[in-house]
N, C-alpha and C positions, 0 to 999 in steps of 0.2 A: 632629421625630422623629430616632433617635440616629446620628453616623457612627458606618462603618467606615473608618479612612484605608487608602488602597494606594496601590501603586508599581506599576512598571514599568520592569523590566529588559533595555534591547533596546530603540530606538527604530524599527527599523526598519519595512518593509511591514505586519507585522502590527502589531505594537505603535506606528503612528499611528491605526489603524484600532480597537484598542484604547482609545484615550487619546479618541478622533472619538465612542465610543459613551459611554464614559464623562461627557462632557461635556457633546457634544446632549443626550443622552437621560436622563437626572438622574432624573428624575421618575420615568418609567418605569420604570428601572432599579431606582429604589426602594420600589416598588409591590413588586416581585418579591422582593426583600430582604428586606424590614420595615425597612429603612436604608437610609441616603446612602452609597453608593460614591466619598467621599472621592478624587481626583487629587490626592496628598501633594507625589509624587516620581516621577521620568522620569531614568535614569539612561541618558546616551548617551557614546557618544567622540568626536561633533564639535559642540560648540554652536551653529557657525557654520550647519552645514546647510540647509539649507530643506525641510523635511519637509510643506509644504504645508496646516499647521491652528495656528493661535492657541492657543498655549498660556499661562497665566496666568504673570504673573512667578513666578520662583523655585521652578519646580517641575523644567526640565530642570537636570541636574546631571553633569559627567563622576564625582565621585565617590562610589562603591557604598557609604563609611563613612557616607554620610549617609541610607540605608536601614536599614542595618544598625544602626547605633548611635540610628537615628530609633522611641523604645520605643514609640508610639503604632503607628506604622505594623505593621496584621497581618497582610494580605494582600501579597503580590507575583507580578504578572507576570515568568515568568521568560519571555527572547522569544529566546533566545540558541542560537543552532546551531552544528550539531557537538561535539564531545564533551568538548574542553576551549579555553578555560577559565569554559563549559558545567559541567562538573559540578562543581569546581568552588566557583564562584557557588552553584550549587543547594545545597552542603552550607553554605556560610556561611549565604545564607540561614536554612537551615533552623536552625543552631545560635545564631540570632542571633534566635530562634523567633518566625521570621515561619512562614505557611505560604503553600505556594507551589502555582501554576499554572503549567503549561507546557505546550506546542507539540510539544518534543524530544523528539520519535521516535526516535531514532538514538543519544541521549543515556538513554533507556528500554527500548531492546532490550540495550545494552549494559553498562549500569549497572546498573537496576533494584532488582536485588537490596541493591546496596550505599543505594540512594539511599532506597529505603521502609525497612531495615531502622532505617538512620539517624532517619529522620524519626518510626517509632515509639520508638524508645528515647528519642527528646529529646521527646514530646507532640502533635506538629505530623502535616500533614496533607500531600499533594500529588495534584491535581487534573491529570488529561492527556487532557479530551475531546478536544482540538487536534490533538493529535499524528497521528492517525487518519483520515485522512477530512474535515478541513478543516470545515464546518458541519453535518456528516452525522451525529448524536446516535448516531454507532454503541458507543462504550464505554458511554453509559449503559443502552441497549435492553441489551447481553450482558450486564453484570456485573450491572445489575440486574431490569428487566421482562422478560429471560430466566430469571430465579432460581426460576422450577418446571421447566424444560427441563433436560431434557440435550441439547444442543445436539449434533448429530448431525455435520452439514456446516459448511462456509463457506468463499462461492467470493465473490473479489474484485477488479474494476478495482480497485487502491489507489493509482495515482500516475497524473495527469490529464494529466501531461506525453506519459505514453508511450502514451494515449489517445487527444492531439489526435494525435502523428504519425501512429500508425496509422488516424485518421480524414483525414487529409488523405491518407496514401495511399488509403486506398479507396474516397472519396470525390471526391476528386480526381484523382487516378490519378497523382498526382506521387512523384516518389524519395522516399529515403529521407531523402540528405542534405537536401532540397530540403527537406520537412517539417520536418524538425529546425531548418533555418533558420529560417525564419517560429514556430515556437514558441520558439526565444530574441530573436527580435523583438518576439515582444508579450512577453517577462516570461514564460513558461512556465517555462521551460529556462535554467540558468545556461548560462556560458561553457566553462565544462566538465559538461557531463550525463551525464556515467558513471554516478552513482548511482541515477539515472529510465532509462533505454534498457535497463542493462542487469540489470535488475533487484531490485538492492539495496535501494533506496527501497522498495520491497514487501516484500521478503521482513523487513524492521526493522519493518514496519506486521504482516505476518501473525505474527512475533514476537508481540508483543504483545497480537491478537486469540487466536491459540491462548491464551496465557495465562488472558486473561479467559475463554474459552469453556473449554478442558479442564482447565485449572490444569499443565499445562505448565508449566515453566523450559529453554528450548530458545533457543539462541547466532542470532541470525538468520543471520551465518556456516555453519554446519551445515546450512542451508536449501539446496536445488538449487535451482536461479536458473537458468536461461536467458532472453537479452533480447531484444532489436528486432531483434541480429544473426542471430540465426538463421532468417528469410524475410526472403522480398526481392517488390516487386514481383507479380512474377510469381504467388507464392500468395495474394497475395487474391483474385487475379483469380479462381486455380483453387478456392480456397474459394467462391466464392459461383458458381460455376458448380454447384457443388457442394451448395448450400443453407445456405454459414456463412459467419460472419466469423471472421475473425481475434483475437483480444484478447490483453493479456498478465494470463493468472488468478493471481491468488495461491488455491490451493486446502488446505483444514486440512479431512480428512475423518475418521470416525470407523471404522474398520476391524475386529472382533472385538476391540473394547477396546485394539487400536490405533490413531496417530494419521501418516497419510499428512498430510505438508506441502513445498508444493513451490512454483513460482514458476517458470511456461511459456506460451511462446504457445500458445494452444490455440483449435483450430477451434470457434466455438459456430455449434450449428445459428440459422439468420435467425429469427426471431419472440420466439426465449427474452429474455427481458429485459435479460441479460446481455449482447447480441449486438445490442442496438437504443441502446447504448451511446456518446454520440460526445462529439465534441471534449476541453475538459479537466475532463472530467465520471470522479467515482468512484461507481463502487455496488458494493451487496453486498449477497451475497443467506444467507442464515442458515434452517438447518433446523436445529427444537428440537422432540424428541418428545411435545411433546405440542402446541404452537398449531400446528406445519408451517411450511409453507415461508412468508417474511416478506421484502421485497427494500427496500434500503435507497438512495437515489436524490439524488446533488445536488453541489455545489459543492466539489468536495475540497480547494481549494487558493485564493488569492485573498485580498488583504487584509481585507474584510470577512465572506466567511465563517467563514474560521478567526477573527477579532477574536469571532467572534460566538457560538462557542464556547466560546473564552479567559472572556468576560464572563460568560457562564454558568456557567463554571466558578466564576470569583470569585461570584456571587451564591450560590450554593451555598456554598461555602466559609464568604462571611461572615454567610450565614443557620445556618451550623452543618448544611449535610445533607450534607455530605461528611464533615463531622467523625466522622459515624454511621457511612457506607458505608463510609470508611478504615479503622475499627476492624475493622468485621463481617465485609469482604472477604479481609483480612489475605492482600493481593494481595503476589507476589516475598517470602511469608515462606518458612519451613521446612517448612509442613504436606506431608506427602509424597503425593504424585498418581504412580496404580499406571499412568500412558499412561505409554505407551513410545514414542516413532517410530520410525514402518515403513523401513527403509534401501530409499531409491528406488530402487534395482534388483527387490526385489520389489512394487513398487506395480505394479498393472495400470490396463490401457486401452486405448482404439481409437489409433492410429497414421494418420496420414496422411503418405504417402515420396516423396519428387518426387527419380528419377531425370533426365539427359542421357544418353542408352544410342544407340548405334549401331543405324542402321537396319535391320538384317541379321534372316535369319534366325534361329532359335532363341534368340534373347536372351532375350524375353516368359520361353520355357522353363525358362531358368539362372537367373532372379532369384524367380517363382514358384514353383523345386526348393528354393533355399537358405530361402524366407520358410516352403514344408513341412516340411521340413529342423528350421524349428525352433520349430514348432505353430503356425505362425501361418497365420489363414484369411485369404484377403481378401475384402472384402467392394463392390467395385468396381475399375476399371481403366478411366483416361484416357492414352489417348495420340492426341493431336490430328498431322499431317501437320505439317514444317518449315513455318514462315512465311518471306514473300522474304526476308527479311532474317535468313535464321537459315542455316548449313550446314546443305546437304540430308542429307550424310552421319546426322548425329545428329536425333534427337527426342526431344522430354519426354514421359515417361512418368509419373503419379501414381496412387498407388494409397491405397487407402484399407484399412487392415484390419481383422478384427474385434476385442475385447477379446483383450491377450497382456500377460504381464510387461513389466517396462521392460528386464530383465537380456537378454530373446528378443530384445524390438526393437531393442536395443540389438548384440546380437550380430548378427546376422541385415542389418543396416545397413551394419554394417564389413565383412562378406562379401562383400555386393554392389554394394560400394564398391572391392572390389580385383577385382571381374570384368574383365578386357580390355577388352569392349564397354562398360562404364559407364564415364562422364565422371568425377572428383575430386570434384563438385562438387557436393550433394545435399541435402538437406534431411527433416528427421522431425520433427516436428511432431502433439503430444497435439491428442484430442477430447473433444469433453466431448458428450454427447445429455442426460442425463435430468436432470430437472426442471427450475430454474431455466439 
């Protein structure tokens, strides 16, 4: 059987998983590819590091030129995180005649147009299934299997770290700091978890999915995002009492031929598939105008799930399938897209509001009066008596609204916070009801 010589650049956790699949399951992979994927080189920074895998002599190198200048290496798994030197290395790989498989969602979200234009001009390809959703084959499904559909909406739990933290808070009743510490101990969260917990990682992935599903080219930095700092353990308890769970949702949906995009902690009705996703898992719902509702669920990170997606792309690239889809899809090209992003202030939805208010007459009427002035109708109200360890002069007040615009909700929230009888600390979260 013919060989396709491949290389790995970046032998971290995922790169080691890719090497393990290539070396331990070569026969299985060859059946799917119609050719042997022969691991020729793996570029690393430190040759002495123990990676927990026995590699044949001569594979490891610290010299990228051993891949760039090797005429028989055709496919390279580009498994470097961040923007630089990842961007420069990918361009070098393309310019040296290699087809690239990558898992770097940040790089694609920020430089997709440049990289894809360069690949097209050189007659090369870029495959990126592992960049979103780990082992979930969401890229192939949206870009190929939904091709007979207009995607109407897409919602997802796209960051396993944040979902693990929320799950620990809701299922075990631990505070955010404790849940984050556990995530770091298990390797789900980095020492600096900012991108995971502030919604940036999910926004980068959403920008990629929105491009695939709707053709829009949007900077992930232009996507409104709110992270786990927006709520507390109390809100998880109140949400449950109301029949909801809180999840960090990435949302993309068509509204009158324009696109709503945001990443927000959201109350999801208990029993809906997205509400039941726990731990470091990802899940994505896609609604197509022909196929209807689809639900994808699986491990969104980790060595072997992500390596699985990388190797699947390597198989498709070696067999020629990637070349066909890459040419036809024209991703990040200059093709015009009529869809524009809706300003976040003009998006609409239901809201969960929580305030700490003085336990005295007239406070509730002041708050409901402000909501009414901004045309916001109330769905339900919860007001418990203060617990033993709370100041008896103040009580929590939770309000669920009917649908209103983000602008009206934000203005009303800001005005309520200025009332002398209302404490400065308050919470406002979106609520998702329909479909999945």
